[in-house]
N, C-alpha and C positions, 0 to 999 in steps of 0.2 A: 620105442616109446613115442607115443603121439601126444604132442602138446596141444592144448586148447587154443585155437586161432580165433580171433574176433570174427564174429559173424558180419557179413556184408549185408547191410540193410539198404536197398535201393530207395525206399520211400524216405528214410531219414536223410539220405544223401541229397536228394532233390529238395527237401525242405530247407536244408542248410544253405544250398546254393541260391534258393529263392530269397532267403533273408538277406544274404550278402548283396544280391542285386538290388533289393529295395533300399539298403543302406547307401549303396553307391549312387543310386539315382536321387536319393533325398539330399545328399551332400551337395552344396553349391559348387559348380565348376570353377576352378581357379582360373582367373584371367591372366593372360600373359603380361608380364611386367614390361612396360616400355622404358627402355633405357635412353635417356636423352644424353646428348654429347656434353661432356663436362664443360663448365664455363671456362673460357680462355682467360688467362692472366692478362690484365690490361697492360702490364709492363712488357709482355712478350709481343704485343701487337706492333706492326711497323708504323713508324711515324708517318702521318699524312703529309703528302707533298703540298707545298703552297700552290694555291690556284693560280692559273695563268691570268694575266690582265685581260679584262673584257674590252674588246675593241668596239668603240661606239663611233658612229659618224660624227664628224665635226659639226658643231652647231653653226647654222648659217644665219642666225638672227642678226649678229653684229655685221656680217657682210651685207646682208640685205638692207640693214639700217643705213650703212655707209652709202650704198648705191642710191637709196632714196634721197639722202641728204645731198649727194652730188647732183642728182637730177633736179632737185628743187633749186639748188644754187644756179644751175644753168638756165632754168626757166626764168628765175628772177633777173638774171643778167640780160636775157633776151627781151623781157618785158621792159626793163629800164631802157634798153637800146631803142625799142619801138616807141616808147612813150616820150623819149627825149629827142628823137630824130624822126621827122616826118618826111615822107617822100615828096619830091617836088610836085606841086600842082601843075595843071596845064597852063603853059605860058599865056598870059592875057594882061590887059590893062584894067581889068575889072577889080582887082585887089592888089594890095602891096605884095602879097605872096606870089601872085601870078606874074607880076612885073619882075620880081627877083628871080623867079624860075626861068623866065626867058633870058634874062641877063646872064645868069650862071651857065645856062646851056650854050649860049653864044660864046662865052669864055672857054667852056670845055671843048668846043669844036673849033676854036679860033676863027669864029665867024664874025667878021667885023660888022656886016649888015645886021645880024641879030643883036649884037651888042648895042649898036646905034639905035635900033628900034626901041629898046627898053631903057635907054638912058634919057634923062630929063632933057627937054629942049635946050637948056643952057649948057648941058654937058655933051651933047651929041657930037660935037666936033672932036672930042677926045677919044672917040671909040677906037680909032685906028691905033692911037698911042697906047691904049689899055691892052689891046691884043698883042701889039709888038713888044711891050714890056715883058710879057711872059714868053713869047716864042723866040725872042732874040737870046734869051738865056737857056733855051731848050727846056724850059719848065712847062708843066701843064697841070691842070687840076682834074680831079676824078671824084666820083661818088658824091656829087653835091647834094645837100639836103637842107631843110629848114629846121631850126631848133626851137625858136620862139618868135612869135609875131606880136608886136605891140602896136596896134593901129588906132589912130584917132580919126577925126573927120577929114583932115587934109594932110596929115603927116603920119609916118609910121617908122618903126625900127624893127628890123628883121635880123635875128641872130642866125648865122648859117654854120653848117658843118660841111667839110669837104677834106680831101687829101691833096696836098701839094707834092708833086713828084718832080724831083730834080735829078739830073744825070750824075752818076758817080764819076770821079776823076779817073781817066785812063781806063774806062770800062764802058761797055755798051748796055749797062743796066741802070735802072732808076731807083732812087730811094724815095719812098712815099711816106710822108709824115702828116699827122693831123694838122689842120690849119693852125691850131693854137701852139703847136710845136715847131712850126716853120720859122726859118730864119730870114724869110723874105720881107717880113714886116707887113704882111697883108692884113687887112681889117677882118675882124671876126663877126662884125655886124654891118649891115647896110642900112642907110636911111632912104626913105622913099617919100615922094611928094605927089599930091594929087593936083594935076594941072588940067583945067577945063574938063573935069569929069573923069580923066584917065590917070592911072597910077604909073609912075616912072621911078627909076632908081637915080639917086643923086650922088652916090658915093663912087669915086674913081677907084676901081679895084686894080691896083698895080703895085709892084714892089716899091719900097722907099728908095 
């Protein structure tokens, strides 16, 4: 017995395949879905470590300011010293300052003739005693200078600065002190007089 089998129609089969192809081409292609990482739980994150201290160079403003102040103070001290103490002028009889300069240089070098030259005529005979008063005690003067000169027509007063050096007991060293701190009782200013047009010192510079 032979059953009826469906007939194979090639044209119909091709037509059906063509329709499926058109449908598949017309349908939009599905895009792949991008899966992002799931958000992390904030509680599960590790605690951030405290940051290390930032090292910064020390400020030099205060140090520089201190250095400037110290330099300014030194300059002021030097100016005060220069303004209050004048170097000795050239020894001469033309001014009271010149006469005092010659007198002090003679005392500094224990030069009796130089001391006599600048002492006033009435005091010239005491030149040797003035020098001996210092040398017999082994004292000497150093760094003489003029502080203030007050001069009139025939008389003048000259304030002086110098150091008086005295030997230390049982030692070969000397202790030098400013004139105002000396215990020898030496005068801190000298008087001068103008005699026949020339200036001379009238103060006897020796210990009491």
